[in-house]
C-alpha beads as a LAMMPS data file, in Angstrom:
LAMMPS data file: protein, C-alpha beads

119 atoms
118 bonds

1 atom types
1 bond types

-500.0 500.0 xlo xhi
-500.0 500.0 ylo yhi
-500.0 500.0 zlo zhi

Masses

1 110.0

Atoms # bond

1 1 1 334.991 204.514 -199.653
2 1 1 333.571 205.424 -203.103
3 1 1 336.667 204.458 -205.244
4 1 1 335.491 204.506 -208.737
5 1 1 338.178 203.978 -211.264
6 1 1 337.284 205.326 -214.813
7 1 1 338.352 203.636 -217.831
8 1 1 341.091 205.578 -219.647
9 1 1 341.752 205.496 -223.410
10 1 1 345.226 206.475 -224.470
11 1 1 345.934 207.088 -228.153
12 1 1 349.477 207.396 -229.279
13 1 1 350.450 210.117 -231.486
14 1 1 352.395 207.846 -233.985
15 1 1 349.493 205.869 -235.380
16 1 1 347.595 206.388 -238.550
17 1 1 344.195 205.109 -239.854
18 1 1 345.883 203.649 -242.858
19 1 1 346.506 200.012 -243.394
20 1 1 350.009 199.437 -244.550
21 1 1 349.989 196.921 -247.373
22 1 1 353.468 197.217 -248.790
23 1 1 356.345 199.087 -247.116
24 1 1 353.841 200.910 -244.763
25 1 1 351.812 202.395 -247.943
26 1 1 348.124 201.966 -248.287
27 1 1 346.320 200.681 -251.198
28 1 1 345.287 204.239 -252.027
29 1 1 349.033 205.531 -252.203
30 1 1 350.097 202.502 -254.238
31 1 1 347.121 203.104 -256.780
32 1 1 347.901 206.826 -256.864
33 1 1 351.736 207.215 -256.838
34 1 1 353.352 203.778 -257.643
35 1 1 351.085 202.087 -260.243
36 1 1 351.073 204.935 -262.918
37 1 1 355.028 205.002 -262.620
38 1 1 355.255 201.403 -262.853
39 1 1 353.067 201.205 -265.978
40 1 1 355.166 204.221 -267.517
41 1 1 358.228 202.029 -266.905
42 1 1 356.703 199.041 -268.459
43 1 1 355.858 201.116 -271.546
44 1 1 359.348 202.547 -271.616
45 1 1 360.826 198.992 -271.564
46 1 1 358.787 197.754 -274.574
47 1 1 359.562 200.862 -276.703
48 1 1 362.211 200.079 -279.401
49 1 1 365.162 199.447 -279.874
50 1 1 365.125 195.832 -278.499
51 1 1 368.744 195.016 -278.291
52 1 1 369.966 193.489 -275.027
53 1 1 372.113 196.558 -274.355
54 1 1 369.240 198.960 -274.636
55 1 1 366.900 196.747 -272.654
56 1 1 369.336 196.553 -269.757
57 1 1 369.895 200.391 -269.905
58 1 1 366.030 200.819 -269.899
59 1 1 365.704 198.389 -267.078
60 1 1 368.311 200.090 -265.014
61 1 1 366.772 203.606 -265.579
62 1 1 363.295 202.066 -264.704
63 1 1 364.628 200.364 -261.462
64 1 1 366.330 203.674 -260.442
65 1 1 363.012 205.652 -260.960
66 1 1 360.904 203.204 -258.973
67 1 1 363.738 203.157 -256.208
68 1 1 363.631 206.995 -255.906
69 1 1 359.788 206.909 -255.852
70 1 1 359.575 204.229 -253.200
71 1 1 362.313 206.026 -251.013
72 1 1 360.392 209.394 -251.237
73 1 1 357.175 207.658 -250.345
74 1 1 358.409 205.679 -247.495
75 1 1 360.810 207.848 -245.839
76 1 1 359.903 209.392 -242.387
77 1 1 362.052 212.524 -241.734
78 1 1 360.686 213.168 -238.207
79 1 1 362.008 210.515 -235.927
80 1 1 359.685 211.021 -233.001
81 1 1 356.549 211.020 -235.375
82 1 1 356.447 207.744 -237.378
83 1 1 353.132 208.764 -239.012
84 1 1 354.493 211.776 -240.950
85 1 1 356.024 210.926 -244.319
86 1 1 358.288 213.102 -246.490
87 1 1 355.586 214.374 -248.769
88 1 1 353.376 215.313 -245.969
89 1 1 356.336 216.953 -244.266
90 1 1 357.263 219.077 -247.247
91 1 1 353.523 220.128 -247.680
92 1 1 353.389 221.258 -244.083
93 1 1 356.739 223.119 -244.434
94 1 1 355.707 224.977 -247.541
95 1 1 352.415 225.998 -246.207
96 1 1 354.018 227.192 -243.117
97 1 1 356.519 229.314 -245.063
98 1 1 353.480 230.664 -247.337
99 1 1 351.360 231.657 -244.425
100 1 1 351.148 235.297 -243.262
101 1 1 353.727 236.068 -240.579
102 1 1 352.854 238.594 -238.006
103 1 1 355.683 240.479 -236.421
104 1 1 355.153 242.602 -233.364
105 1 1 357.425 245.589 -233.060
106 1 1 358.021 247.247 -229.710
107 1 1 357.267 250.963 -229.513
108 1 1 360.244 253.208 -229.784
109 1 1 361.419 255.088 -226.668
110 1 1 361.510 258.674 -227.129
111 1 1 364.952 259.904 -228.303
112 1 1 366.476 263.387 -227.885
113 1 1 366.296 265.023 -231.088
114 1 1 369.346 266.950 -230.597
115 1 1 371.715 264.182 -229.247
116 1 1 371.776 261.492 -231.736
117 1 1 370.455 259.818 -234.910
118 1 1 367.460 257.826 -235.358
119 1 1 368.896 254.574 -234.253

Bonds

1 1 1 2
2 1 2 3
3 1 3 4
4 1 4 5
5 1 5 6
6 1 6 7
7 1 7 8
8 1 8 9
9 1 9 10
10 1 10 11
11 1 11 12
12 1 12 13
13 1 13 14
14 1 14 15
15 1 15 16
16 1 16 17
17 1 17 18
18 1 18 19
19 1 19 20
20 1 20 21
21 1 21 22
22 1 22 23
23 1 23 24
24 1 24 25
25 1 25 26
26 1 26 27
27 1 27 28
28 1 28 29
29 1 29 30
30 1 30 31
31 1 31 32
32 1 32 33
33 1 33 34
34 1 34 35
35 1 35 36
36 1 36 37
37 1 37 38
38 1 38 39
39 1 39 40
40 1 40 41
41 1 41 42
42 1 42 43
43 1 43 44
44 1 44 45
45 1 45 46
46 1 46 47
47 1 47 48
48 1 48 49
49 1 49 50
50 1 50 51
51 1 51 52
52 1 52 53
53 1 53 54
54 1 54 55
55 1 55 56
56 1 56 57
57 1 57 58
58 1 58 59
59 1 59 60
60 1 60 61
61 1 61 62
62 1 62 63
63 1 63 64
64 1 64 65
65 1 65 66
66 1 66 67
67 1 67 68
68 1 68 69
69 1 69 70
70 1 70 71
71 1 71 72
72 1 72 73
73 1 73 74
74 1 74 75
75 1 75 76
76 1 76 77
77 1 77 78
78 1 78 79
79 1 79 80
80 1 80 81
81 1 81 82
82 1 82 83
83 1 83 84
84 1 84 85
85 1 85 86
86 1 86 87
87 1 87 88
88 1 88 89
89 1 89 90
90 1 90 91
91 1 91 92
92 1 92 93
93 1 93 94
94 1 94 95
95 1 95 96
96 1 96 97
97 1 97 98
98 1 98 99
99 1 99 100
100 1 100 101
101 1 101 102
102 1 102 103
103 1 103 104
104 1 104 105
105 1 105 106
106 1 106 107
107 1 107 108
108 1 108 109
109 1 109 110
110 1 110 111
111 1 111 112
112 1 112 113
113 1 113 114
114 1 114 115
115 1 115 116
116 1 116 117
117 1 117 118
118 1 118 119
């Protein structure tokens, strides 16, 4: 009996090569997407007027913008694939819609010319 068992490697489809630092985002994603918006929000907060009412309004707007940004970056629209995020999904969908579509039309059957219209 020559029973040789080979070692099998199974790689699941729902893994990524990124190391999630904060909310599953990598350092690159945080540096590219979150950090510039965070700096812009801080600059927006320090612009005049400096009354308490205006600072609270600016803070609310800044928190709203950051919340929307984090929601878009961390949402995963495909439940069965945890490694696909909303931005990747929208890019794939738009590239699919922009590609050249091929339509194959079946040949028409010969129609008696005297008995009917074209269709």
